[in-house]
N, C-alpha and C positions, 0 to 999 in steps of 0.2 A: 291577136285579129289582124293588125296593120303593123309594120315596123320600119324604122327607118335606120340609117346608119347614125352612130354617134357623131354629134358635131358639137363645136363651140357654140354656147348659148350666148345669146347677144340680149336677151330680157331675163331680168330676175324672174323667180317662178310666181311671184305676185304680181310682177308687170304682165308676164305671159297670161296669167289667169284672170286679170284685169280685161285685157282684149279678148279672151275667149269668152267671158260674160257679156262682154258688149256686141260678140257677133250673136249669140244666142238670145240676149235680150232683144236686139234688133228682129231678128227672126220670129220671136214670139210677139212684139209689139206690131208686126206687120198684120198677122192675123187677128189678134185683140181688135185692132181698129175696125176691121170690117165685119168681124164675127157675128154680133147679133143681127146684122143687116143681112148677112149670108143665111142665117136662121129662119129669119123673116120671110125669106123668099120661099122657104118649104111648108112653112108653118100658118104664115098669114096672120100671127095672133102674138102679141106682147106677152100674154101669159105664158104660151106654149115655148117662147124663146126663154123667159125665166126658169122654166120649169125645167127644159132639155139642160142649161145651163147648171141649174142645181144638182140636177142627177150627175153631171160630170166632175163637180165639187164633192158630191157624196162618195163618189167612186175613188176620188183622191184621198179624201179622208179616211177610208176604211183601208185603203192602200198601206197609208203612213203606220196604221196600226199592224196590218196584217203581215206587211213585208220586212218588218225589224228583223225576224229570224234570217231571211233569206239575203238581207243585207249585212248582217253579222258575218256569214258563212262565206261570202265572195268578195274577192278583191275590189276595190271601191273605184280604181283607175280603169280596170277592163269593162266594168259595169257601166260606167260613165260614158267610154267610147260607145259601147253598142246601144245604148240607150240614145245618144246622138245619133247614130245609124239609122235605127229603127225609127225614130221621130221624124227623119228626113222622109223616109218611106211614106210614113202615114200623111205627111202632108202633099206628098205627091198624089195618094189616093183621094184625099179631100179635093183635089183639082179636078179630078175625072169622075167622081161617082155622081150620080144624078137620084140616087134613092136616099129618103130620109132614114130608112132603117139602117142602111149600110153606113151613112152619116154618123148615126149613133154609136154603132158599134166601133168605128174608126175613134170617135170621140172618148169612148170608154177606155181603149187600148192607150191613147195618147193621155188620158188622165193616169194612168197607172204609171207610165214611162215616164211622165213628167216628175212623180213623188221620187222615182229613183235617180232622175237626173238632179234634182234639188239635194237630195239627201247625199249622193256622193260628192258633187261638187263642194258642198259645205266640208266635208270631212278632208276632201284635198287641199282645201284652203287652209284648214286646220294643220294639217300635217306639213304643208309648207311654210308654216309661220313658227317663229319662235313666240314663247308665252308671252314677253313683254310688248311683242307687236302685233299681237293678235288684233286687238280693238282698232289699231291704225290701218292695217290690212285688210278688216271688214269694211271699214271706210272707204277704202280706194275701190274694192270691188262692187259695192254698193253704188258708190258715184258713176264708175263707169258702166254700170248696168242702166242707171236713170238716163245716162245719156243715149243708149241704145231706145229706151222707152220714149225719149225725147222727140227723136228724128223720124223713128219708125213710122207713126202716124202720117206725117208729110210724105214719106215715099209711097206709102200705101194707097192714099187717096190719088197721089200724081198716075200710078200705074192702073188702079181701078178706074177710074174715070176715062182713060183711054184705051185698057185693053180688056177690062173687064175683071171680076172678082176672081176666077181661077189663076190669073198668073200672080197674084198675091201668094196663095198656097205654094206655087214653084218656086216663088223668091224666097220664102220661108224654108223651104227644102234645101235651097242652096245655100242659105245662110247657117244652116244645121249641119251640112256635109262641109262646109267651110271651116265650122267651130271643130267639127272632129278631125280634119286635116291639120290644123292649126294647134291642137292639143299634140296631136303625135310629134308635128314638127318641132315644136317648141320643148320637146322631150320632158316634159313634167308629169311626175307621177305621184304616187302617194306610198305611205308606209304598208308593207306587207302585212297586214295584222286581220287575221281571219280566226273568227271566235269559233271554236269547236263545238262547245257547248254552250246554248244560249239561255237566258234567263227566261224561265216559263212563268214568271209572275207578274205579267205587265198588267193585267186589270187589277191586281192588288195594288200595283203601283198607282193607278189611275185613282182608285179610292184615297189612299194616301194621300195624293197630291189634293184632292178637293177638301181633305179635311183640315188643311191650313189656310185660314181666310185670308190672309194677304196674299197668298199664291192665287186664289180665286179671284181676289181683285184685279190682281194684275192680269191674268187671263182674260178678263173681261175687258178690260181697258185697253190690250194688247189687240184684241178683236175689232175694236172699232172702224179702225182703217179698212178693214175688209170690208164691213158693211157699207161704207162709203166708196170703194172703188168698185163694188159690185153694182151699184146705183150707177157711178159714172161711165162704166165701161160697157153695160148691158142695156140701161135702159134711157141714158140720155142721148146716145146715137139713135135710136129709134124715134126719140121724141124730135131730135134734129131733121130727121128725115121726113117725118110726118108733117113737119111744119112747111115743107115744100122746099127745104134747102137741100144743095147738093152733098154728095159724100166729102167733098173738100172741105165743107164745114164740119163734119165729123173730124177729120183730120186737124185741123185748126183749133178746134176745142179741145182734143186730147192732148196736142202739143202744148196748149197754154195751160191745162190743167197740171203736167207733169213740171213746168216750169218753176213754181214756188217751192215744190218739194226738193227739186235739184239744187236750188239756190239757196233754200233756207234750214234745211234739216240738220246740216252740220252746227251751224250758228244756235240753234235750238238745243241741241244736243250738249254743247258747252254750256249754254246758258242755264241749263238744268242744275249743275252744280252749285251756282250761285242762289238761284230761287226755289230750289227744291223741286222734285220730280211732280209732287201731287199737284203743286200748284200749276205747273206748266200742262199736265194732262187735264185738269179741269178747265183750265182758260181755252185751251184747243178744242175741247168738246162744245164747251158755251158758244165759241165762235162758229163752229159748224151749225149747232144748233139754231142760233140767231140768223145765220145767213140764210138756212132752209126755211125758217118762219117768215122771213121777209120774202123770199121766193114765192110763198103761196098765194102773196098778194100782187104780185108781179105780172104784167100782161105782156110787156114787150118780149120778144123772146132771145134779142141779143144781150139786154140787161140782165135776163133771168141767166144766161150762159155765163156772163161776167160774174154773177155772184156764186156760182157754181165753181169757178176757176177759183176765186177769193177763197173758198172753202179748203182748198189746198194748203193754205197757209195753217191752218188748225191740223190738217194731217201732218205737216212737217214737223209739228210740235209732238206728235204721238208717236209716228212710225221710227223715228231715228232714236228715241229714248226709251221706248217701253221694254225692250230687249233688254238693256242695261240696267233697268230698273228690277227685272227679273233676276239678273245675275247679283244684284246687290241684296236681294231679300230671300233668296232661296237657300235651304239649308246647305251649306258648302259640301259636306260628306255625301251627299245625294245628288249633286248637280247634273251628272249625266243622265240620271234616271228622270229627273222632274223635266231636265230640258226637252227631251223627246216629247212627252205629253203636253208640254207648254206650247210645242209648235203645231199642235192640231187646233190651235185657236183662229189661224189662219181660214182652216177650210170650214170648220163650225160656224163662224160667224160670216163666212162667204155664203154658205147654203143658206143661213138665216137672213141675211141681206135680201138675196134673190127671192125667197119664197115670201118676205114680208111685203117688198115691194109687189110682188105677183099677186097674191092676196088682196093688197089694195085696189089695184088697177083692175082687177076682175069683178069688183062690185062698185068702184067709183072711179071717178077720172083721174088722169094722171096726176093733175095738180094736187090731190089730196094727198100724194106720197110725200110731198115737201113737208106738210103739216105733221104726219105722222111720225117721219124720220126726226122731225126736229124735236119730238117728244121723247124719242127714244136717245136722241143725243144729249137733251138735258139729264135723261137718267145716267148716261155714262158720266157725265159731268158729276153728278150726284156721289156716284161711287167714287170718284177720282179724288173729291174733295175728303173721303173718308178714310182714305190710304194712309198708310204710315211715313211719317215723314223721314227720308234717307238722302243722303249727298253723298256723291263720290269721294268728297273730301273727308268724309267721315269713315270710309272702309280702309 
């Protein structure tokens, strides 16, 4: 697609991949900051914002399942580059479209491209890592990604307030094209590993996965952060705007919500070795449930947003360690098959979270979403405390 002459590399492959994920995360965070406000301009309904967002998540989930043969048959590096290019085009189209139906169509295409981007990037990171360094390298790329998600909302609010929402999509497009250029310039690739005959027993594998009780519990607990983030990124920004606060407050809030995760998740991941994972998972979900329950009774909008930001401490307990717990408990001989199914938890619970809150506010006031989400996270905590004890020190 694009070619550069060979040159001396001044960054390690993982250092380069960290820089690349920072750029793409920055591009994604810009649009996520204004996304629900952008959709609300077309729908004038919180419920429809949630439903449309759920549609995109559903497309992503189906793509994750149906695109596996396509991903196995094509070179990951080349697919990754084409995906970055096409995503940049999609964001330009978002900036110029004025039709809700065209918006939905572009969103569906972008959801499919997003699945390819995530899968191919993960393979590229794995291909550029030695086995003993894989966990450390994953930590590096996740940390640099979170930095992008931290600063993106501030940039988005600054430009959106002054120049309008379309400029945000153009900026996102710029960052995806810059990501593509950087990937080619840094000469990072992947193994030429193309499967000629793909496994056709995927749905049998799903049945096999859900026949393992501990894997099911891990799947549920790993989905709890998706429920939380779907609420934080879709519905809380709408609540902020409806309270008469400007878009800059959406940016301040999202910046603050990411900060605890960025600063604490590595600490909690190492703490899990000492206190065991299930205790950490239970504590995190109880903290989330308790803060949501308290939010139900709070009237002051600033204190309410503060409580939600504090909830990110609980997410830091769950997000960084749930995948490690999966690798410790999944059958080692079937780890690759189970891992692809396990990853669907992000989209499954992302859809569930959006639809759950949309259903609540369709019949009740927004405040009741705090109460019912609190009950849901108490249920997550109950499941967490029933999980098998495991520690890295025992593996």
